[in-house]
N, C-alpha and C positions, 0 to 999 in steps of 0.2 A: 642352469647356466644359459645365457643368451648367446646366440651365434651372431657373427658379423652380418649386418643387413637386417636384423630383426627390428621392426618398428616397436617402439616403447613409448610410454608416457610416464613422466615423473609424478609420483604420488602427490596429490594436493592435500598434504598433511602439514599441520602447524604445531609440532610438539612443543615449541617454545611457549605456547599458550597454556601448557599443562604443568610447567615447572622448569627448573634449571636443566638445561641441555647443552650439548655441544653438537652443532649441526654442520656437516660438510657439504650440504646441498644448497646451492644458491636459491634464495627465495623467488627470484624472477623466473625460475624454471619450473616451479611447482604447478602441476596441471598441464604442462606443455608437452607436446609430442615431439619425439626425436627418433634417431636411428642409431643402433649400436654399430660402432665402427670396429672396435677390437676389444678383446679381453686383455686386461693388463696384469692379471695375477690375482691371487687371493691373499688378503691381509686381515689382521685383527681389526675388528670394528672400532674406528677411532672415536665414535660417539660413546662407547663404553670405556675405552682406555682413558679418556679425558677425566673420568671420575674414578679411576682405579678399580673399575669393575672387571670381572672376567669378560674377555672379549672373544667371541667366536669368530672364526675366519669367514670373511665375506668376499665374494668376487667383486672386482673393481673394473669398470669399463670406461672407454672413451665413447661418449655419446655426442652425435652431431645434431645441432638444431639450426633451423633456418634463421639467419640473422634478421632478415626483414620482418619475420613474424614476431620476433622478440622486441625489436626497437624501431620498426618502421623506417629503417635506413639501410643503405648498402646496395650493392648490385645483385641482380638475380644470380643465384648460386652461392652467394656468400654464406658461410656457416660459422657457427660458434661451436668449438669442440671443448667438452667439459668432462672431467673425471667424476663418475658417479658410482656409488656402491649399489650393489644389486637390490638391497632391501628398500631402496627408494624408487625402483623401477617396476612398472606394470606392463605386461605384454599387451599389445593391441590386436 
């Protein structure tokens, strides 16, 4: 489990190229570095639930990303806050 303030990177993975999937992680965040803000709880993996497969519980986090790094616009300090499941995150 990641603690608040932990620097992370979203996995640069593209499972949709390997077959039908349900992905809850925005494509524009793959490979991008962010910071864990808070743990939101642990929930069944929606990527499995979408296909009626057994879904193990996975921690869910708020992760903050620098807005200007994503879209080259906004003021210094602007952030994008996204809910991301732990299996998509790698510690830095």
